[in-house]
C-alpha positions as a printed Julia matrix, in Angstrom:
91×3 Matrix{Float64}:
 66.66  152.14  147.8
 65.03  151.76  144.4
 61.73  153.34  143.46
 60.27  149.85  143.11
 61.0   149.3   146.83
 58.42  151.97  147.69
 55.42  150.45  145.88
 53.91  148.75  148.93
 54.38  151.9   151.02
 52.75  154.04  148.32
 49.73  151.73  148.12
 49.18  151.62  151.87
 46.01  152.88  153.51
 48.19  154.41  156.24
 49.15  158.0   155.39
 52.41  157.62  157.35
 53.46  154.77  155.07
 52.56  156.82  151.98
 54.51  159.73  153.47
 57.57  157.49  153.82
 57.18  156.4   150.2
 57.04  160.02  149.07
 60.16  160.82  151.07
 62.17  157.84  149.79
 61.06  158.37  146.19
 62.15  162.0   146.34
 65.41  161.13  148.12
 66.22  158.47  145.5
 65.57  160.91  142.67
 67.58  163.62  144.43
 70.58  161.32  144.87
 70.42  160.22  141.22
 70.28  163.84  140.08
 73.17  164.72  142.4
 75.33  161.95  140.89
 74.44  163.18  137.41
 75.46  166.74  138.24
 78.73  165.61  139.83
 79.61  163.57  136.74
 78.54  166.42  134.48
 80.84  168.83  136.33
 83.68  166.29  136.28
 83.21  165.65  132.57
 82.6   161.93  133.13
 78.88  161.75  132.34
 78.56  159.06  129.65
 75.74  160.84  127.85
 74.8   164.37  126.85
 72.02  166.12  128.76
 69.74  168.46  126.88
 69.04  170.71  129.88
 71.41  173.4   131.03
 73.44  172.58  134.13
 71.9   175.6   135.86
 68.43  174.1   135.39
 69.56  170.77  136.86
 71.12  172.59  139.81
 67.93  174.61  140.38
 65.95  171.36  140.38
 68.43  169.86  142.85
 68.06  172.83  145.21
 64.26  172.61  145.07
 64.36  168.88  145.78
 66.74  169.48  148.71
 64.37  172.05  150.19
 61.42  169.69  149.73
 63.3   166.83  151.42
 64.16  169.16  154.28
 60.48  170.11  154.69
 59.47  166.44  154.65
 62.07  165.64  157.31
 60.8   168.42  159.58
 57.22  167.29  159.07
 58.2   163.68  159.82
 59.84  164.78  163.06
 56.81  166.87  164.02
 54.37  164.06  163.25
 56.56  161.36  164.83
 57.07  159.49  161.57
 60.19  157.34  161.59
 61.35  157.55  157.98
 63.79  154.68  158.49
 61.25  152.17  159.84
 59.95  150.66  156.64
 58.16  147.72  158.23
 54.54  147.33  157.16
 51.77  148.55  159.39
 48.41  146.84  159.76
 45.98  148.0   157.09
 42.86  149.88  158.14
 39.89  149.89  155.86
């Protein structure tokens, strides 16, 4: 999923749709950061990062914990993170 795929969810009046957008935006960023760290460790990253690897890894851990919290909250609030179909708007 690309960040642009979450625009409609983010702009929804339904908090569950906005919640899904937040989850998928964070998950997308987490996965991109993970790939960067893997390539950095493997020495195949095609560019030089200005941050220390330890800082990137700390960010990755924080994002993982946040995703975990969002997943627990979604389960508790009966939010299906994988159902991305639009819901009727309430105004």
